[in-house]
C-alpha positions in Angstrom: 0.0 0.4 -0.4 1.5 3.6 -1.4 2.7 5.6 2.2 3.9 9.0 3.2 6.9 9.4 5.6 7.8 12.3 7.6 10.7 12.1 10.3 11.1 15.0 12.7 13.7 17.0 13.5 16.3 16.8 15.8 15.2 19.7 17.8 11.3 20.1 18.5 12.3 24.3 18.4 12.2 23.5 14.7 8.9 24.5 12.8 8.8 21.5 10.4 6.4 19.7 12.8 4.1 23.1 13.4 4.6 22.4 17.3 2.1 24.4 19.5 1.9 25.6 22.9 4.1 24.2 26.3 6.9 25.0 27.6 10.2 23.5 26.4 12.3 24.7 29.6 12.2 21.0 30.8 13.7 20.3 27.3 17.1 20.1 25.9 19.6 18.6 22.5 21.7 16.4 24.0 24.3 14.2 21.5 21.9 11.1 21.1 18.8 13.2 21.1 16.3 15.1 23.0 16.4 15.3 26.6 13.6 15.8 28.6 13.7 16.0 32.4 10.9 15.6 35.2 12.3 17.3 38.5 12.1 16.0 41.6 8.7 15.9 43.3 7.0 16.7 40.3 4.1 15.4 38.3 1.5 16.2 35.9 2.2 18.1 32.5 3.6 21.1 34.5 6.5 19.1 35.3 7.2 17.9 32.0 6.5 18.7 28.1 3.2 18.5 26.8 3.6 19.9 22.8 0.9 19.5 19.7 2.3 19.0 16.2 0.3 19.0 13.4 2.6 18.4 9.7 1.1 18.1 6.6 1.3 15.6 5.4 1.0 13.4 6.3 -1.8 14.6 8.1 -4.7 14.4 8.3 -5.1 10.3 7.9 -7.3 7.7 8.8 -4.6 5.5 9.3 -1.1 6.7 11.1 2.1 4.9 12.3 4.3 6.7 14.5 7.9 5.5 15.7 10.6 6.8 17.7 13.5 5.6 19.9 13.5 6.1 23.8 16.3 5.5 26.1 15.8 4.9 29.7 18.8 5.9 32.4 20.1 2.6 34.5 18.8 3.9 37.7 15.5 5.3 36.2 12.2 4.8 38.5 9.4 4.3 36.8 6.6 5.0 40.3 3.6 4.2 39.1 3.8 5.5 36.1 4.1 8.2 33.4 3.3 9.5 29.9 4.7 8.9 26.4 4.3 10.5 23.0 1.0 9.4 20.8 -1.4 10.6 18.2 -4.5 12.5 18.2 -7.5 13.9 16.7 -9.0 17.5 16.4 -7.4 19.2 19.3 -6.7 16.0 21.7 -7.9 15.9 25.0 -6.4 14.7 28.2 -7.5 14.8 32.1 -11.0 14.4 32.4 -11.8 16.4 29.8 -12.9 14.6 26.9 -13.9 17.2 24.3 -14.9 16.6 20.8 -11.2 15.5 20.2 -9.1 12.4 21.0 -5.5 10.9 21.8 -4.1 7.9 21.3 -1.2 7.7 23.4 1.2 5.3 25.6 1.8 5.5 29.6 4.8 3.1 31.3 3.5 1.9 34.5 5.0 0.1 37.4 8.3 -1.9 36.6 8.1 -0.4 33.1 5.0 -1.8 31.9 3.7 -0.3 28.6 -0.1 0.4 28.0 -2.0 2.2 25.4 -3.2 5.2 27.0 -6.7 6.4 24.7 -8.9 9.2 24.9 -12.1 8.4 22.1 -15.3 11.2 21.0 -17.9 8.6 19.5 -20.8 9.0 18.1 -22.5 8.3 21.6 -20.3 10.5 24.2 -17.1 10.3 26.0 -16.4 8.2 28.7 -17.7 9.1 32.2 -15.7 6.1 34.3 -17.6 2.9 34.3 -17.8 0.5 31.6 -21.8 0.4 31.0 -21.3 3.9 29.5 -22.7 4.3 25.9 -19.4 4.6 24.2 -17.8 1.5 26.1 -21.0 -0.8 25.2 -20.4 0.5 21.9 -17.2 -1.2 22.0 -16.2 -4.7 20.8 -15.9 -7.3 23.1 -12.4 -7.7 22.0 -11.8 -3.9 23.2 -13.9 -4.4 26.1 -11.8 -7.3 27.6 -8.6 -5.7 27.6 -9.4 -2.7 29.2 -8.7 -0.9 32.6 -11.1 1.2 33.5 -9.8 4.5 35.3 -11.9 7.2 37.5 -13.1 9.0 34.1 -9.2 9.8 32.6 -8.2 8.1 30.0 -8.3 4.6 29.3 -5.8 2.0 30.0 -5.4 -0.7 27.1 -3.1 -4.0 28.0 -2.7 -3.2 31.7 -3.0 -6.8 32.9 -2.4 -9.9 31.2 0.5 -12.2 30.1 3.2 -11.0 28.3 3.2 -7.8 29.1 5.7 -4.8 27.0 8.1 -3.3 28.8 10.6 -0.8 28.6 14.3 -1.6 29.7 16.3 0.2 31.8 19.8 1.2 30.2 18.8 0.7 26.9 17.3 2.3 23.9 13.7 1.1 23.3 12.2 0.9 20.5 8.5 2.1 19.8 5.9 2.2 17.4 2.3 2.7 17.8 -0.6 2.6 14.7 -4.1 4.0 14.9 -6.4 3.1 11.7 -10.0 4.9 12.7 -12.9 3.2 12.6 -15.5 3.7 9.5 -18.3 5.8 10.1 -20.7 4.7 12.6 -18.6 1.0 13.4 -16.5 -0.6 16.1 -13.9 -1.5 13.8 -11.0 0.7 14.6 -7.2 -0.6 15.0 -4.8 0.1 17.4 -1.4 -1.9 17.4 1.8 -1.1 19.6 5.0 -2.8 19.6 8.0 -2.0 22.1 11.0 -3.8 21.2 9.9 -7.3 20.3 6.7 -7.4 22.0 3.4 -6.7 20.1 -0.2 -5.9 20.9 -3.1 -5.3 18.5 -6.7 -5.2 18.5 -9.5 -4.8 16.0 -12.8 -3.4 17.2 -12.6 0.0 18.3 -15.0 3.2 17.7 -12.6 6.1 18.0 -15.0 8.8 15.9 -18.1 10.0 15.1 -17.2 10.1 11.3 -13.7 9.9 10.4 -14.3 11.9 7.3 -14.9 15.0 9.8 -12.3 13.9 12.5 -9.7 12.4 11.0 -6.3 11.9 12.5 -4.6 15.6 13.5 -1.0 15.6 14.4 1.1 14.1 16.9 1.5 14.7 20.3 5.2 15.1 22.1 3.6 14.1 25.5 5.9 12.4 28.6 5.8 13.3 32.1 5.3 11.2 35.6 1.5 10.8 36.3 -1.4 10.2 37.0 -2.7 13.5 38.9 -1.4 13.3 42.4 2.2 13.1 44.0 2.1 9.5 44.8 3.2 9.5 40.8 6.4 11.4 41.7 10.0 10.4 41.6 12.0 10.9 44.4 15.2 12.4 42.2 15.7 14.3 39.2 15.1 11.5 35.9 15.1 11.7 32.4 14.2 10.3 29.3 16.4 10.7 26.1 13.6 10.5 22.7 15.3 10.1 19.1 14.8 8.6 15.8 10.4 10.1 15.1 8.9 9.0 12.5 5.2 9.3 11.1 4.0 6.9 8.2 0.1 7.3 6.6 -1.0 4.5 4.7 -2.7 7.2 2.0 -5.1 4.8 0.9 -7.1 5.4 4.1 -6.8 9.0 4.0 -10.4 10.3 1.9 -12.9 8.2 0.6 
């Protein structure tokens, strides 16, 4: 299938990806990539980085793959979890504000276990923290089987179960996330995540009302500890290093 590929420049200050918002005070260019520093005791987006970029091409798209690599230091403390970059539609979503947009990002959890982290905006509303709301009932059984319900924030996917995806300390970790939007009013979207040599894939997601009206729009370079409480905060300064970002759009899936 024909595809379009765009690589991220080696600095987030480059305008090629059109990054907007956020504070670059915790971001630095190092020899091996883009370093993000997390302060001791800090959690939530104000203690990391949260940028949104809308490069064209390859956006808008209905079928996008984001790839990057992340270096985790030998002594990195995962604590209870934190955010990793992903893709968005419309203006994205976060916290308990689901709005009209959405995102498919990643989180690390205890021990470096990586999970999908989703905000969905569907024809039947948004998530309210319970498995019985209309948005969840619109999803396939396959999707519901691998979702961990939260308190109304994003949905964890593959948080529990055998053979988890795990970030390795002292190494560069390869990340690949593919999002294929659903057909109109159908739960046939795809989410696929690969971390190093482990891959998880699910079909049966309803992401958006109408993918022609709300296609995938951009990438969210978002990484911080948390979670919404100090129980997620590290006890010392920590950092991650990112490099080799690229986006691949499956061109035939752009529009009808």
